[in-house]
C-alpha positions, 0 to 999 in steps of 0.5 A: 533512491528515496522510497516512499512507504505507505502501509495499509489500513490501521497501520502507521509508519512504524510498520516498515521498521524491519524493512527500513534497514534492509532498504538502507543496506541496498542503498536506498532511503525509506520514507515511511508515511504516517497517514492522517488518522492512522497514528497522528490522532486526527480522528476527522481525517479524510481520504483526501487528507491521506492522498495529500500526505502521500503527495507531500512525501513525494514532493519532499523526496530527493529526485524521483522516488519509488512509491510503495503501497501496501493493501488498501494503500495501494490506491494511495500509492497509485495516487502518486502516479496519477498526480505526479506521473512525471515525478516518480520512478515507479509504483509498487503495490503489495497485496492490493489493487487501486480502487476503481474510480468513483468507488469508496476508498476502503469501505470494507469493515464495520464502523464503530461510531466515526471510526473503523477499528481493526477487526481482529484476525478472524477476517484474515484467517488462512493464507493472509495470516498463516505465516504470522505467529500468535505473538506477532499477531498480538504485537501488530494488533496492539500497534493498530489505529482505528481509521476515520470513516472519512478515510474509508468512505472517501470517493476515489477519483483518477485524473491523468491518463499518463498514470497508466504508463508509470512502471508498476510492480504488483507484489503477490503475497497471499495470492499468486501472479496467475490469480492476479492475471485472472482478476485483471483479465476478468475486469475486476481490476480495471486500473491494472488492466489499463497499465502498460508497464505492469510486472507481477512478482511472487512472494511466499508470504501472507498479507503482511510481508513487511513483518514476516519477510522484510528482507525478501520484500526489500529485495523486490522493492530494490528490483523495482527501482531498476525497471 
């Protein structure tokens, strides 16, 4: 199956380099997306540009692809369910949740001019990054790209209620499925509260399992193709 892969803030399509061979071994074709403004030099890119790039990857895929979003890009993966509910096999979210409609996409970090640079590892100290060696942290940080403010401050809008019926898998890395259930029940994640085909799966890793647990992550993605 074709699997569209969308990495979170600051990362380009190369973030999936260790996952790709594992997916191929399981019989799939990974399609990593390098988002506008995250690796292509498009400093004026917007959230809508990134959403459009994801939809273009879905439309170009063979058959009905599975769409995988990591961290903030969980919103972009859910865009595929919203805009192409009949064209995708399902959606997998890794360590992230779709932004509530009407809110900014990912306005979480300090800006530097017209961009949001990678803030270093201090904001991610603890469970997010405890499984990453200093060498791996340095390697990942060196490969990051500042994200245009037009991306992070873009307003998210949901349009099609059929998205709630798309098979949805939430991979829980630095948090547990039980914690995720609490957040959903409390109303913190309304998009997941309304999902009628939601499955929560655990993964013993930090926030970036594509770097630290690529084989295990690929196995969970593979399982999601058969839901």
